[in-house]
C-alpha positions in Angstrom: 8.3 -20.0 6.9 7.0 -18.3 3.7 3.6 -18.7 2.1 2.2 -17.1 -1.0 -1.5 -17.0 -2.1 -3.4 -15.2 -4.8 -5.9 -12.7 -3.2 -7.2 -9.3 -4.3 -5.9 -10.1 -7.8 -2.3 -10.2 -6.8 0.2 -12.5 -5.1 0.4 -12.0 -1.3 3.5 -13.1 0.5 3.5 -13.8 4.2 6.8 -14.7 6.0 6.8 -15.6 9.7 10.4 -16.7 10.4 9.8 -19.0 13.3 6.4 -20.5 12.2 6.0 -24.0 10.8 4.2 -24.8 7.5 1.0 -25.8 9.3 1.0 -22.8 11.8 -2.6 -21.5 12.0 -1.4 -17.9 11.8 -1.1 -18.3 8.0 -4.7 -19.5 7.7 -5.8 -16.6 9.9 -3.9 -14.0 7.9 -5.0 -15.2 4.5 -8.6 -15.7 5.8 -8.8 -12.1 6.9 -7.5 -10.9 3.5 -10.1 -13.0 1.6 -12.9 -11.6 3.7 -11.7 -8.1 2.9 -11.5 -8.9 -0.8 -15.1 -10.3 -0.8 -16.4 -7.0 0.7 -14.2 -4.4 -1.1 -13.3 -5.8 -4.5 -14.6 -3.4 -7.3 -14.4 -6.4 -9.6 -16.8 -8.8 -7.8 -20.5 -8.3 -8.4 -21.3 -9.6 -4.9 -19.0 -7.0 -3.1 -20.3 -4.1 -1.1 -18.3 -1.8 -3.3 -20.1 -3.1 -6.4 -23.4 -2.6 -4.6 -22.5 1.0 -3.9 -21.7 1.5 -7.6 -25.2 0.1 -8.4 -26.8 2.7 -6.1 -26.5 1.5 -2.5 -26.8 4.6 -0.4 -24.2 5.6 2.3 -26.9 5.3 4.9 -27.2 1.5 4.2 -23.5 0.6 4.0 -21.9 -1.5 6.7 -20.0 0.1 9.6 -16.7 -1.1 8.3 -17.4 0.5 4.9 -18.5 3.7 6.6 -15.1 3.6 8.4 -13.3 3.3 5.1 -15.3 6.2 3.6 -14.4 8.3 6.6 -10.7 7.3 6.3 -10.8 8.3 2.6 -12.3 11.6 3.3 -9.7 12.3 6.0 -7.0 11.4 3.6 -8.5 13.7 0.9 -8.5 16.6 3.3 -4.9 15.8 4.5 -3.6 15.8 0.9 -5.2 18.8 -0.5 -7.7 16.8 -2.5 -5.0 14.7 -4.3 -6.5 11.5 -2.9 -10.0 10.7 -4.0 -11.9 7.4 -4.0 -14.3 8.7 -6.6 -13.4 9.0 -10.3 -15.9 9.7 -13.0 -18.8 9.0 -10.6 -17.3 5.5 -9.9 -16.5 4.5 -6.3 -13.2 2.6 -5.9 -11.6 2.6 -2.5 -8.7 0.3 -3.5 -6.2 3.2 -2.9 -7.0 3.1 0.8 -8.2 -0.5 1.2 -5.0 -2.1 0.1 -2.8 -0.6 2.8 -5.6 -1.0 5.4 -6.0 -4.7 4.4 -2.2 -5.4 4.8 -2.4 -3.5 8.2 -5.3 -5.8 9.2 -3.2 -8.8 8.2 -0.4 -7.5 10.4 -2.8 -7.0 13.3 -3.8 -10.7 12.9 -0.1 -11.7 13.1 0.5 -9.6 16.2 -2.7 -10.9 17.9 -1.3 -14.4 17.3 1.9 -13.4 19.2 4.1 -12.8 16.2 6.9 -10.3 16.7 8.7 -11.0 13.4 6.8 -10.9 10.2 6.7 -9.7 6.6 3.5 -9.2 4.7 3.6 -8.0 1.1 0.7 -7.4 -1.4 1.7 -6.1 -4.8 4.9 -4.5 -3.6 3.4 -2.8 -0.5 4.8 -4.2 2.7 4.2 -4.3 6.4 7.2 -5.7 8.4 8.1 -6.1 12.0 11.1 -7.3 14.0 13.7 -9.2 12.1 14.1 -11.8 9.3 15.1 -15.4 9.8 18.8 -14.5 9.8 18.3 -12.2 12.7 18.9 -9.0 10.7 16.5 -6.3 9.8 14.4 -7.0 6.7 15.9 -6.0 3.3 13.5 -4.5 0.8 14.5 -3.6 -2.8 13.2 -0.6 -4.9 12.8 -1.7 -8.5 13.8 0.3 -11.5 10.5 1.2 -13.3 12.2 1.1 -16.6 13.5 -2.5 -15.9 11.7 -4.4 -13.3 14.5 -7.0 -13.1 16.9 -4.3 -11.7 17.0 -3.2 -8.1 18.1 0.5 -7.8 18.1 0.7 -4.0 18.1 -1.8 -1.1 16.6 -0.7 2.2 17.1 -2.1 5.7 13.9 -1.8 7.6 12.0 -3.0 10.7 8.7 -2.1 12.3 7.3 0.1 9.5 5.4 0.1 6.2 6.8 0.7 2.8 4.6 1.4 -0.3 5.3 2.2 -3.9 3.0 3.9 -6.3 3.7 3.8 -10.0 2.8 2.7 -13.5 5.2 -0.2 -14.0 2.8 -3.0 -13.0 -0.8 -1.7 -13.5 -0.1 0.9 -16.1 -1.6 4.4 -15.8 -4.2 4.1 -13.0 -3.5 7.2 -10.9 -5.0 10.5 -11.9 -4.7 14.1 -10.6 -8.2 14.6 -9.2 -8.0 18.3 -9.8 -7.8 18.1 -13.6 -8.6 14.4 -14.2 -5.3 13.9 -16.1 -3.0 10.9 -15.8 0.5 11.4 -14.3 3.3 11.3 -16.8 6.2 13.2 -15.2 7.1 10.5 -12.6 7.1 6.7 -12.8 7.6 5.6 -9.3 7.3 6.9 -5.8 8.2 4.9 -2.7 7.2 5.9 0.8 8.4 4.6 4.2 6.0 5.3 7.1 5.1 4.1 10.5 2.4 1.8 9.1 1.7 0.4 5.7 -1.8 2.0 5.8 -0.3 5.4 6.1 2.6 4.8 3.7 0.2 3.5 1.1 -2.4 6.2 1.2 0.3 9.0 1.2 2.2 7.3 -1.6 -0.9 7.2 -3.8 -1.7 10.9 -3.1 2.0 12.0 -3.6 2.1 10.2 -6.9 -1.0 12.1 -8.1 0.9 15.3 -7.3 3.6 14.4 -9.9 7.0 15.8 -9.2 5.7 17.9 -6.3 4.8 14.7 -4.5 8.3 14.2 -3.0 8.0 17.6 -1.4 4.7 16.6 0.2 6.4 13.5 1.7 9.3 15.7 2.9 6.7 17.8 4.8 5.3 14.8 6.7 6.9 14.0 10.1 8.0 10.4 10.3 8.0 9.7 6.6 10.7 9.3 3.9 10.3 9.0 0.1 12.2 8.0 -3.1 10.9 9.2 -6.4 12.0 8.3 -10.0 10.9 10.6 -12.8 10.2 10.0 -16.4 13.9 10.8 -17.3 15.1 8.2 -14.8 16.3 10.8 -12.3 15.9 9.9 -8.6 15.0 12.4 -5.9 14.8 11.4 -2.2 13.7 13.1 1.0 16.4 14.4 3.4 16.3 11.4 5.8 16.0 8.6 3.3 19.7 7.7 3.3 19.4 6.3 6.8 17.4 3.4 5.5 19.9 2.3 2.8 21.4 -1.1 3.5 
């Protein structure tokens, strides 16, 4: 069964192959995502993120916000400063919250006993088990020059896959070291053990520009696929094993 709802400003797709239309797992998954959006949306005045940008001190933030801040700091350290939730004095943890939120939704599915599921938010995906035809899930990488074209099809199970780029949201990722937008690459897809990790490292690698694919190559258990501004694709050494 497949359901789509608009949350966090984007369509979120949940597929649980053997669930019925009224299965409570869908309500639980979408409910968890709405709760996260209410707390972490930088666009909602009532969110805790907005309160922080109005001056709420770190000492007064909630435990879960403190956890997100610590995760962001850990990611900043692990990526040589190329991941930063602060830009121009503005706090926006979306780069880490999105993957974490999908991971939370996947945890809800597992807690409900789901072995097979697919949860996608804005092109970032957590998937487990197999699709309704009994085969691994098939995931396409879109051409950033033509979103209607699929340039690679991946065969995946029990992992996360995230793509950072400019095709949907425009230029929104900056190099924190010089505060300049990234122009030399258009898309970078990362496959990792969880969507939380795949997403945060995809964001950081994109901020590195063409060197980002080398960063993904250096990580154990991760593979990547990059498309530069000339349309040339570069992939990590083990990426081919995921091709359908």
